Gaussian input, Z-matrix of N, CA and C with variables (Angstrom, degrees):
# hf/3-21g

backbone

0 1
 N
 C     1     B1
 C     2     B2     1     A1
 N     3     B3     2     A2     1     D1
 C     4     B4     3     A3     2     D2
 C     5     B5     4     A4     3     D3
 N     6     B6     5     A5     4     D4
 C     7     B7     6     A6     5     D5
 C     8     B8     7     A7     6     D6
 N     9     B9     8     A8     7     D7
 C    10    B10     9     A9     8     D8
 C    11    B11    10    A10     9     D9
 N    12    B12    11    A11    10    D10
 C    13    B13    12    A12    11    D11
 C    14    B14    13    A13    12    D12
 N    15    B15    14    A14    13    D13
 C    16    B16    15    A15    14    D14
 C    17    B17    16    A16    15    D15
 N    18    B18    17    A17    16    D16
 C    19    B19    18    A18    17    D17
 C    20    B20    19    A19    18    D18
 N    21    B21    20    A20    19    D19
 C    22    B22    21    A21    20    D20
 C    23    B23    22    A22    21    D21
 N    24    B24    23    A23    22    D22
 C    25    B25    24    A24    23    D23
 C    26    B26    25    A25    24    D24
 N    27    B27    26    A26    25    D25
 C    28    B28    27    A27    26    D26
 C    29    B29    28    A28    27    D27
 N    30    B30    29    A29    28    D28
 C    31    B31    30    A30    29    D29
 C    32    B32    31    A31    30    D30
 N    33    B33    32    A32    31    D31
 C    34    B34    33    A33    32    D32
 C    35    B35    34    A34    33    D33
 N    36    B36    35    A35    34    D34
 C    37    B37    36    A36    35    D35
 C    38    B38    37    A37    36    D36
 N    39    B39    38    A38    37    D37
 C    40    B40    39    A39    38    D38
 C    41    B41    40    A40    39    D39
 N    42    B42    41    A41    40    D40
 C    43    B43    42    A42    41    D41
 C    44    B44    43    A43    42    D42
 N    45    B45    44    A44    43    D43
 C    46    B46    45    A45    44    D44
 C    47    B47    46    A46    45    D45
 N    48    B48    47    A47    46    D46
 C    49    B49    48    A48    47    D47
 C    50    B50    49    A49    48    D48
 N    51    B51    50    A50    49    D49
 C    52    B52    51    A51    50    D50
 C    53    B53    52    A52    51    D51
 N    54    B54    53    A53    52    D52
 C    55    B55    54    A54    53    D53
 C    56    B56    55    A55    54    D54
 N    57    B57    56    A56    55    D55
 C    58    B58    57    A57    56    D56
 C    59    B59    58    A58    57    D57
 N    60    B60    59    A59    58    D58
 C    61    B61    60    A60    59    D59
 C    62    B62    61    A61    60    D60
 N    63    B63    62    A62    61    D61
 C    64    B64    63    A63    62    D62
 C    65    B65    64    A64    63    D63
 N    66    B66    65    A65    64    D64
 C    67    B67    66    A66    65    D65
 C    68    B68    67    A67    66    D66
 N    69    B69    68    A68    67    D67
 C    70    B70    69    A69    68    D68
 C    71    B71    70    A70    69    D69
 N    72    B72    71    A71    70    D70
 C    73    B73    72    A72    71    D71
 C    74    B74    73    A73    72    D72
 N    75    B75    74    A74    73    D73
 C    76    B76    75    A75    74    D74
 C    77    B77    76    A76    75    D75
 N    78    B78    77    A77    76    D76
 C    79    B79    78    A78    77    D77
 C    80    B80    79    A79    78    D78
 N    81    B81    80    A80    79    D79
 C    82    B82    81    A81    80    D80
 C    83    B83    82    A82    81    D81
 N    84    B84    83    A83    82    D82
 C    85    B85    84    A84    83    D83
 C    86    B86    85    A85    84    D84
 N    87    B87    86    A86    85    D85
 C    88    B88    87    A87    86    D86
 C    89    B89    88    A88    87    D87
 N    90    B90    89    A89    88    D88
 C    91    B91    90    A90    89    D89
 C    92    B92    91    A91    90    D90
 N    93    B93    92    A92    91    D91
 C    94    B94    93    A93    92    D92
 C    95    B95    94    A94    93    D93
 N    96    B96    95    A95    94    D94
 C    97    B97    96    A96    95    D95
 C    98    B98    97    A97    96    D96
 N    99    B99    98    A98    97    D97
 C   100   B100    99    A99    98    D98
 C   101   B101   100   A100    99    D99
 N   102   B102   101   A101   100   D100
 C   103   B103   102   A102   101   D101
 C   104   B104   103   A103   102   D102
 N   105   B105   104   A104   103   D103
 C   106   B106   105   A105   104   D104
 C   107   B107   106   A106   105   D105
 N   108   B108   107   A107   106   D106
 C   109   B109   108   A108   107   D107
 C   110   B110   109   A109   108   D108
 N   111   B111   110   A110   109   D109
 C   112   B112   111   A111   110   D110
 C   113   B113   112   A112   111   D111
 N   114   B114   113   A113   112   D112
 C   115   B115   114   A114   113   D113
 C   116   B116   115   A115   114   D114
 N   117   B117   116   A116   115   D115
 C   118   B118   117   A117   116   D116
 C   119   B119   118   A118   117   D117
 N   120   B120   119   A119   118   D118
 C   121   B121   120   A120   119   D119
 C   122   B122   121   A121   120   D120
 N   123   B123   122   A122   121   D121
 C   124   B124   123   A123   122   D122
 C   125   B125   124   A124   123   D123
 N   126   B126   125   A125   124   D124
 C   127   B127   126   A126   125   D125
 C   128   B128   127   A127   126   D126
 N   129   B129   128   A128   127   D127
 C   130   B130   129   A129   128   D128
 C   131   B131   130   A130   129   D129
 N   132   B132   131   A131   130   D130
 C   133   B133   132   A132   131   D131
 C   134   B134   133   A133   132   D132
 N   135   B135   134   A134   133   D133
 C   136   B136   135   A135   134   D134
 C   137   B137   136   A136   135   D135
 N   138   B138   137   A137   136   D136
 C   139   B139   138   A138   137   D137
 C   140   B140   139   A139   138   D138
 N   141   B141   140   A140   139   D139
 C   142   B142   141   A141   140   D140
 C   143   B143   142   A142   141   D141
 N   144   B144   143   A143   142   D142
 C   145   B145   144   A144   143   D143
 C   146   B146   145   A145   144   D144
 N   147   B147   146   A146   145   D145
 C   148   B148   147   A147   146   D146
 C   149   B149   148   A148   147   D147
 N   150   B150   149   A149   148   D148
 C   151   B151   150   A150   149   D149
 C   152   B152   151   A151   150   D150
 N   153   B153   152   A152   151   D151
 C   154   B154   153   A153   152   D152
 C   155   B155   154   A154   153   D153
 N   156   B156   155   A155   154   D154
 C   157   B157   156   A156   155   D155
 C   158   B158   157   A157   156   D156
 N   159   B159   158   A158   157   D157
 C   160   B160   159   A159   158   D158
 C   161   B161   160   A160   159   D159
 N   162   B162   161   A161   160   D160
 C   163   B163   162   A162   161   D161
 C   164   B164   163   A163   162   D162
 N   165   B165   164   A164   163   D163
 C   166   B166   165   A165   164   D164
 C   167   B167   166   A166   165   D165
 N   168   B168   167   A167   166   D166
 C   169   B169   168   A168   167   D167
 C   170   B170   169   A169   168   D168
 N   171   B171   170   A170   169   D169
 C   172   B172   171   A171   170   D170
 C   173   B173   172   A172   171   D171
 N   174   B174   173   A173   172   D172
 C   175   B175   174   A174   173   D173
 C   176   B176   175   A175   174   D174
 N   177   B177   176   A176   175   D175
 C   178   B178   177   A177   176   D176
 C   179   B179   178   A178   177   D177
 N   180   B180   179   A179   178   D178
 C   181   B181   180   A180   179   D179
 C   182   B182   181   A181   180   D180
 N   183   B183   182   A182   181   D181
 C   184   B184   183   A183   182   D182
 C   185   B185   184   A184   183   D183
 N   186   B186   185   A185   184   D184
 C   187   B187   186   A186   185   D185
 C   188   B188   187   A187   186   D186
 N   189   B189   188   A188   187   D187
 C   190   B190   189   A189   188   D188
 C   191   B191   190   A190   189   D189
 N   192   B192   191   A191   190   D190
 C   193   B193   192   A192   191   D191
 C   194   B194   193   A193   192   D192
 N   195   B195   194   A194   193   D193
 C   196   B196   195   A195   194   D194
 C   197   B197   196   A196   195   D195
 N   198   B198   197   A197   196   D196
 C   199   B199   198   A198   197   D197
 C   200   B200   199   A199   198   D198
 N   201   B201   200   A200   199   D199
 C   202   B202   201   A201   200   D200
 C   203   B203   202   A202   201   D201
 N   204   B204   203   A203   202   D202
 C   205   B205   204   A204   203   D203
 C   206   B206   205   A205   204   D204
 N   207   B207   206   A206   205   D205
 C   208   B208   207   A207   206   D206
 C   209   B209   208   A208   207   D207
 N   210   B210   209   A209   208   D208
 C   211   B211   210   A210   209   D209
 C   212   B212   211   A211   210   D210
 N   213   B213   212   A212   211   D211
 C   214   B214   213   A213   212   D212
 C   215   B215   214   A214   213   D213
 N   216   B216   215   A215   214   D214
 C   217   B217   216   A216   215   D215
 C   218   B218   217   A217   216   D216
 N   219   B219   218   A218   217   D217
 C   220   B220   219   A219   218   D218
 C   221   B221   220   A220   219   D219
 N   222   B222   221   A221   220   D220
 C   223   B223   222   A222   221   D221
 C   224   B224   223   A223   222   D222
 N   225   B225   224   A224   223   D223
 C   226   B226   225   A225   224   D224
 C   227   B227   226   A226   225   D225
 N   228   B228   227   A227   226   D226
 C   229   B229   228   A228   227   D227
 C   230   B230   229   A229   228   D228
 N   231   B231   230   A230   229   D229
 C   232   B232   231   A231   230   D230
 C   233   B233   232   A232   231   D231
 N   234   B234   233   A233   232   D232
 C   235   B235   234   A234   233   D233
 C   236   B236   235   A235   234   D234
 N   237   B237   236   A236   235   D235
 C   238   B238   237   A237   236   D236
 C   239   B239   238   A238   237   D237
 N   240   B240   239   A239   238   D238
 C   241   B241   240   A240   239   D239
 C   242   B242   241   A241   240   D240
 N   243   B243   242   A242   241   D241
 C   244   B244   243   A243   242   D242
 C   245   B245   244   A244   243   D243
 N   246   B246   245   A245   244   D244
 C   247   B247   246   A246   245   D245
 C   248   B248   247   A247   246   D246
 N   249   B249   248   A248   247   D247
 C   250   B250   249   A249   248   D248
 C   251   B251   250   A250   249   D249
 N   252   B252   251   A251   250   D250
 C   253   B253   252   A252   251   D251
 C   254   B254   253   A253   252   D252
 N   255   B255   254   A254   253   D253
 C   256   B256   255   A255   254   D254
 C   257   B257   256   A256   255   D255
 N   258   B258   257   A257   256   D256
 C   259   B259   258   A258   257   D257
 C   260   B260   259   A259   258   D258
 N   261   B261   260   A260   259   D259
 C   262   B262   261   A261   260   D260
 C   263   B263   262   A262   261   D261
 N   264   B264   263   A263   262   D262
 C   265   B265   264   A264   263   D263
 C   266   B266   265   A265   264   D264
 N   267   B267   266   A266   265   D265
 C   268   B268   267   A267   266   D266
 C   269   B269   268   A268   267   D267
 N   270   B270   269   A269   268   D268
 C   271   B271   270   A270   269   D269
 C   272   B272   271   A271   270   D270
 N   273   B273   272   A272   271   D271
 C   274   B274   273   A273   272   D272
 C   275   B275   274   A274   273   D273

   B1=1.4611
   B2=1.5326
   B3=1.3201
   B4=1.4646
   B5=1.5373
   B6=1.3110
   B7=1.4626
   B8=1.5250
   B9=1.3240
   B10=1.4565
   B11=1.5184
   B12=1.3433
   B13=1.4551
   B14=1.5256
   B15=1.3191
   B16=1.4616
   B17=1.5225
   B18=1.3157
   B19=1.4611
   B20=1.5273
   B21=1.3177
   B22=1.4591
   B23=1.5295
   B24=1.3197
   B25=1.4685
   B26=1.5209
   B27=1.3395
   B28=1.4649
   B29=1.5218
   B30=1.3418
   B31=1.4617
   B32=1.5369
   B33=1.3276
   B34=1.4563
   B35=1.5132
   B36=1.3119
   B37=1.4760
   B38=1.5266
   B39=1.3204
   B40=1.4573
   B41=1.5203
   B42=1.3291
   B43=1.4668
   B44=1.5269
   B45=1.3372
   B46=1.4613
   B47=1.5295
   B48=1.3029
   B49=1.4686
   B50=1.5256
   B51=1.3343
   B52=1.4693
   B53=1.5291
   B54=1.3128
   B55=1.4586
   B56=1.5301
   B57=1.3366
   B58=1.4642
   B59=1.5285
   B60=1.3242
   B61=1.4597
   B62=1.5300
   B63=1.3184
   B64=1.4614
   B65=1.5254
   B66=1.3186
   B67=1.4649
   B68=1.5227
   B69=1.3305
   B70=1.4635
   B71=1.5256
   B72=1.3227
   B73=1.4640
   B74=1.5250
   B75=1.3212
   B76=1.4657
   B77=1.5206
   B78=1.3360
   B79=1.4661
   B80=1.5253
   B81=1.3309
   B82=1.4569
   B83=1.5250
   B84=1.3104
   B85=1.4706
   B86=1.5265
   B87=1.3221
   B88=1.4561
   B89=1.5224
   B90=1.3137
   B91=1.4659
   B92=1.5214
   B93=1.3292
   B94=1.4663
   B95=1.5256
   B96=1.3263
   B97=1.4734
   B98=1.5296
   B99=1.3427
   B100=1.4603
   B101=1.5318
   B102=1.3259
   B103=1.4683
   B104=1.5269
   B105=1.3119
   B106=1.4621
   B107=1.5142
   B108=1.3327
   B109=1.4674
   B110=1.5286
   B111=1.3269
   B112=1.4532
   B113=1.5275
   B114=1.3264
   B115=1.4620
   B116=1.5260
   B117=1.3371
   B118=1.4643
   B119=1.5200
   B120=1.3096
   B121=1.4592
   B122=1.5169
   B123=1.3369
   B124=1.4625
   B125=1.5183
   B126=1.3337
   B127=1.4675
   B128=1.5122
   B129=1.3300
   B130=1.4597
   B131=1.5162
   B132=1.3230
   B133=1.4555
   B134=1.5212
   B135=1.3270
   B136=1.4528
   B137=1.5285
   B138=1.3365
   B139=1.4593
   B140=1.5237
   B141=1.3088
   B142=1.4662
   B143=1.5255
   B144=1.3346
   B145=1.4587
   B146=1.5226
   B147=1.3297
   B148=1.4551
   B149=1.5239
   B150=1.3226
   B151=1.4533
   B152=1.5206
   B153=1.3263
   B154=1.4603
   B155=1.5257
   B156=1.3258
   B157=1.4605
   B158=1.5245
   B159=1.3194
   B160=1.4549
   B161=1.5262
   B162=1.3310
   B163=1.4672
   B164=1.5149
   B165=1.3283
   B166=1.4575
   B167=1.5257
   B168=1.3344
   B169=1.4652
   B170=1.5217
   B171=1.3315
   B172=1.4638
   B173=1.5282
   B174=1.3531
   B175=1.4633
   B176=1.5305
   B177=1.3256
   B178=1.4580
   B179=1.5251
   B180=1.3229
   B181=1.4626
   B182=1.5303
   B183=1.3140
   B184=1.4720
   B185=1.5268
   B186=1.3202
   B187=1.4625
   B188=1.5264
   B189=1.3019
   B190=1.4680
   B191=1.5339
   B192=1.3202
   B193=1.4715
   B194=1.5258
   B195=1.3296
   B196=1.4677
   B197=1.5240
   B198=1.3292
   B199=1.4652
   B200=1.5306
   B201=1.3163
   B202=1.4599
   B203=1.5274
   B204=1.3181
   B205=1.4674
   B206=1.5283
   B207=1.3347
   B208=1.4558
   B209=1.5143
   B210=1.3324
   B211=1.4591
   B212=1.5184
   B213=1.3483
   B214=1.4607
   B215=1.5277
   B216=1.3278
   B217=1.4618
   B218=1.5286
   B219=1.2993
   B220=1.4654
   B221=1.5229
   B222=1.3441
   B223=1.4542
   B224=1.5192
   B225=1.3101
   B226=1.4634
   B227=1.5219
   B228=1.3221
   B229=1.4623
   B230=1.5185
   B231=1.3219
   B232=1.4650
   B233=1.5228
   B234=1.3325
   B235=1.4613
   B236=1.5174
   B237=1.3213
   B238=1.4639
   B239=1.5194
   B240=1.3224
   B241=1.4669
   B242=1.5254
   B243=1.3120
   B244=1.4633
   B245=1.5186
   B246=1.3030
   B247=1.4670
   B248=1.5238
   B249=1.3163
   B250=1.4601
   B251=1.5197
   B252=1.3219
   B253=1.4535
   B254=1.5304
   B255=1.3201
   B256=1.4726
   B257=1.5147
   B258=1.3305
   B259=1.4591
   B260=1.5267
   B261=1.3306
   B262=1.4568
   B263=1.5150
   B264=1.3244
   B265=1.4620
   B266=1.5262
   B267=1.3135
   B268=1.4704
   B269=1.5186
   B270=1.3182
   B271=1.4635
   B272=1.5184
   B273=1.2750
   B274=1.4660
   B275=1.5151
   A1=107.83
   A2=118.13
   A3=121.34
   A4=113.12
   A5=114.30
   A6=122.06
   A7=107.24
   A8=116.38
   A9=122.35
   A10=110.78
   A11=114.52
   A12=120.32
   A13=107.00
   A14=115.34
   A15=121.93
   A16=107.95
   A17=115.62
   A18=120.91
   A19=107.44
   A20=115.91
   A21=121.76
   A22=108.61
   A23=116.79
   A24=120.87
   A25=108.48
   A26=114.82
   A27=121.61
   A28=107.06
   A29=117.41
   A30=119.80
   A31=111.01
   A32=115.49
   A33=120.59
   A34=114.63
   A35=118.20
   A36=121.29
   A37=111.48
   A38=116.74
   A39=120.56
   A40=113.55
   A41=116.86
   A42=120.75
   A43=112.20
   A44=117.50
   A45=119.47
   A46=109.84
   A47=116.03
   A48=121.18
   A49=109.88
   A50=116.55
   A51=119.17
   A52=112.31
   A53=117.51
   A54=121.25
   A55=110.68
   A56=117.12
   A57=120.40
   A58=110.61
   A59=116.66
   A60=120.31
   A61=110.74
   A62=116.42
   A63=120.14
   A64=110.30
   A65=116.83
   A66=120.79
   A67=112.20
   A68=116.37
   A69=121.17
   A70=109.59
   A71=116.41
   A72=121.28
   A73=111.11
   A74=116.65
   A75=120.51
   A76=111.41
   A77=115.93
   A78=120.06
   A79=109.98
   A80=116.69
   A81=121.17
   A82=110.99
   A83=117.10
   A84=120.79
   A85=111.76
   A86=117.36
   A87=120.83
   A88=111.37
   A89=116.62
   A90=120.83
   A91=109.87
   A92=116.58
   A93=120.26
   A94=111.10
   A95=117.14
   A96=120.66
   A97=110.49
   A98=115.90
   A99=120.37
   A100=111.91
   A101=117.23
   A102=121.16
   A103=112.08
   A104=117.57
   A105=120.10
   A106=113.28
   A107=115.75
   A108=120.84
   A109=115.15
   A110=119.03
   A111=119.36
   A112=112.91
   A113=118.14
   A114=121.94
   A115=108.20
   A116=115.73
   A117=121.48
   A118=109.92
   A119=115.95
   A120=122.67
   A121=106.98
   A122=116.46
   A123=119.94
   A124=112.51
   A125=116.78
   A126=120.69
   A127=109.32
   A128=115.82
   A129=121.93
   A130=109.85
   A131=114.50
   A132=122.56
   A133=107.45
   A134=116.97
   A135=122.61
   A136=108.78
   A137=116.10
   A138=121.99
   A139=107.73
   A140=117.63
   A141=120.22
   A142=112.99
   A143=117.04
   A144=120.89
   A145=114.33
   A146=116.90
   A147=120.68
   A148=110.35
   A149=114.54
   A150=121.60
   A151=106.36
   A152=116.34
   A153=122.94
   A154=107.36
   A155=115.89
   A156=121.45
   A157=110.47
   A158=116.69
   A159=122.36
   A160=107.68
   A161=114.81
   A162=122.40
   A163=110.56
   A164=115.01
   A165=122.71
   A166=105.17
   A167=115.65
   A168=120.11
   A169=109.35
   A170=116.34
   A171=118.31
   A172=113.28
   A173=115.98
   A174=118.82
   A175=110.37
   A176=114.86
   A177=121.20
   A178=111.69
   A179=117.57
   A180=121.19
   A181=111.35
   A182=116.91
   A183=120.93
   A184=110.17
   A185=116.74
   A186=120.93
   A187=110.95
   A188=116.50
   A189=120.46
   A190=110.42
   A191=117.48
   A192=120.84
   A193=110.25
   A194=117.04
   A195=121.16
   A196=110.35
   A197=116.43
   A198=120.92
   A199=110.81
   A200=116.43
   A201=120.64
   A202=111.23
   A203=116.75
   A204=120.92
   A205=111.63
   A206=116.11
   A207=119.62
   A208=115.14
   A209=115.91
   A210=119.57
   A211=111.86
   A212=115.75
   A213=121.09
   A214=109.20
   A215=118.81
   A216=118.38
   A217=110.09
   A218=115.33
   A219=122.19
   A220=105.64
   A221=114.96
   A222=120.75
   A223=113.57
   A224=116.25
   A225=119.87
   A226=108.50
   A227=115.98
   A228=121.97
   A229=107.72
   A230=116.67
   A231=121.42
   A232=109.23
   A233=114.87
   A234=119.87
   A235=108.83
   A236=115.90
   A237=121.41
   A238=107.59
   A239=116.14
   A240=121.08
   A241=111.86
   A242=116.64
   A243=121.01
   A244=108.21
   A245=116.09
   A246=122.41
   A247=107.43
   A248=115.02
   A249=119.81
   A250=108.95
   A251=115.75
   A252=122.53
   A253=107.32
   A254=119.20
   A255=119.76
   A256=114.34
   A257=118.17
   A258=118.99
   A259=112.45
   A260=117.48
   A261=121.39
   A262=110.61
   A263=117.92
   A264=122.71
   A265=113.17
   A266=116.38
   A267=119.77
   A268=111.36
   A269=115.97
   A270=121.60
   A271=109.33
   A272=115.25
   A273=120.77
   A274=110.72
   D1=141.45
   D2=-178.32
   D3=-64.99
   D4=151.74
   D5=176.79
   D6=-113.41
   D7=141.04
   D8=-177.15
   D9=-130.84
   D10=156.38
   D11=169.31
   D12=-119.24
   D13=133.16
   D14=-178.47
   D15=-113.28
   D16=128.98
   D17=174.58
   D18=-98.45
   D19=121.04
   D20=-179.88
   D21=-115.72
   D22=117.72
   D23=176.90
   D24=-83.12
   D25=111.13
   D26=-179.04
   D27=-133.15
   D28=93.90
   D29=-179.42
   D30=-53.37
   D31=130.88
   D32=179.90
   D33=79.62
   D34=12.17
   D35=-177.41
   D36=-55.00
   D37=-39.43
   D38=-177.87
   D39=-67.37
   D40=-16.01
   D41=-179.65
   D42=-99.48
   D43=2.57
   D44=178.58
   D45=-64.85
   D46=140.64
   D47=-179.53
   D48=-74.76
   D49=161.20
   D50=174.88
   D51=-55.67
   D52=-36.13
   D53=179.48
   D54=-67.77
   D55=-40.06
   D56=178.24
   D57=-65.92
   D58=-42.57
   D59=178.21
   D60=-64.39
   D61=-37.40
   D62=177.31
   D63=-63.67
   D64=-43.24
   D65=179.57
   D66=-62.31
   D67=-43.20
   D68=177.51
   D69=-62.45
   D70=-43.88
   D71=-179.44
   D72=-63.57
   D73=-42.41
   D74=179.49
   D75=-63.71
   D76=-40.47
   D77=178.47
   D78=-62.96
   D79=-46.18
   D80=179.82
   D81=-60.75
   D82=-45.51
   D83=-178.99
   D84=-63.70
   D85=-37.03
   D86=177.76
   D87=-63.38
   D88=-41.80
   D89=178.36
   D90=-67.09
   D91=-40.59
   D92=178.68
   D93=-61.14
   D94=-40.76
   D95=178.00
   D96=-60.54
   D97=-41.83
   D98=-179.79
   D99=-68.63
   D100=-31.84
   D101=-177.13
   D102=-79.63
   D103=-19.70
   D104=178.93
   D105=97.35
   D106=176.79
   D107=-171.05
   D108=-75.52
   D109=-3.72
   D110=-177.85
   D111=-72.36
   D112=-13.45
   D113=177.53
   D114=-124.74
   D115=131.72
   D116=-178.67
   D117=-134.14
   D118=136.49
   D119=175.14
   D120=-94.84
   D121=124.38
   D122=-179.50
   D123=-93.69
   D124=-50.86
   D125=-179.73
   D126=-171.24
   D127=166.23
   D128=177.23
   D129=-138.27
   D130=152.54
   D131=178.45
   D132=-120.37
   D133=122.72
   D134=-177.28
   D135=-100.86
   D136=125.59
   D137=175.20
   D138=-115.44
   D139=-171.99
   D140=-177.06
   D141=-53.80
   D142=-51.46
   D143=-173.76
   D144=-128.85
   D145=14.69
   D146=179.24
   D147=-145.20
   D148=157.15
   D149=172.17
   D150=-127.45
   D151=130.04
   D152=178.84
   D153=-109.09
   D154=117.77
   D155=-175.09
   D156=-113.27
   D157=137.75
   D158=177.86
   D159=-107.88
   D160=125.15
   D161=-178.01
   D162=-130.78
   D163=155.41
   D164=166.42
   D165=-109.57
   D166=129.01
   D167=-178.54
   D168=-157.79
   D169=158.02
   D170=-179.39
   D171=-69.30
   D172=-28.64
   D173=-177.72
   D174=-165.58
   D175=171.01
   D176=-179.24
   D177=-65.21
   D178=-34.33
   D179=-179.15
   D180=-59.91
   D181=-37.74
   D182=178.60
   D183=-64.94
   D184=-39.83
   D185=178.38
   D186=-66.75
   D187=-40.13
   D188=178.76
   D189=-66.53
   D190=-36.58
   D191=177.28
   D192=-63.67
   D193=-42.56
   D194=177.48
   D195=-60.67
   D196=-46.30
   D197=-179.15
   D198=-61.91
   D199=-42.45
   D200=-179.37
   D201=-64.68
   D202=-44.86
   D203=-179.80
   D204=-63.02
   D205=-33.34
   D206=-178.67
   D207=-91.45
   D208=-9.81
   D209=-175.96
   D210=72.64
   D211=24.80
   D212=179.65
   D213=-94.01
   D214=139.57
   D215=173.67
   D216=-70.73
   D217=148.89
   D218=172.87
   D219=-136.04
   D220=75.32
   D221=-172.35
   D222=-67.58
   D223=-33.81
   D224=178.27
   D225=-149.73
   D226=132.35
   D227=177.02
   D228=-122.56
   D229=127.70
   D230=178.92
   D231=-129.56
   D232=135.89
   D233=175.42
   D234=-77.19
   D235=131.75
   D236=178.84
   D237=-80.87
   D238=123.07
   D239=-178.15
   D240=-86.46
   D241=-38.80
   D242=178.61
   D243=-160.64
   D244=163.84
   D245=178.04
   D246=-120.37
   D247=132.95
   D248=175.50
   D249=-123.56
   D250=158.62
   D251=177.11
   D252=-153.30
   D253=-177.47
   D254=-178.11
   D255=-56.20
   D256=-28.25
   D257=179.58
   D258=-69.48
   D259=-17.14
   D260=176.99
   D261=-62.43
   D262=-27.67
   D263=-179.32
   D264=-75.05
   D265=-15.38
   D266=-176.80
   D267=-76.86
   D268=149.67
   D269=175.00
   D270=-69.16
   D271=140.13
   D272=-179.79
   D273=-85.24

């Protein structure tokens, strides 16, 4: 199943309290449960004014439906083609 990264513009995201982040996470998980196993949230990275979320989903439309149901912005969605890390530099 394809993996995607979603860029969400959320002014002040980096200043959200642990309780606020927990509430957002709980809301997202509840919607994911209702949508079924075809969409999975892997992790998110919170910066000052954006949140970058990594999901597995069949297509972009499914991700947009999740965002709409949760009232979350989905300013940019990109399909991840491959993942590299420092071990990629090593000889095989």
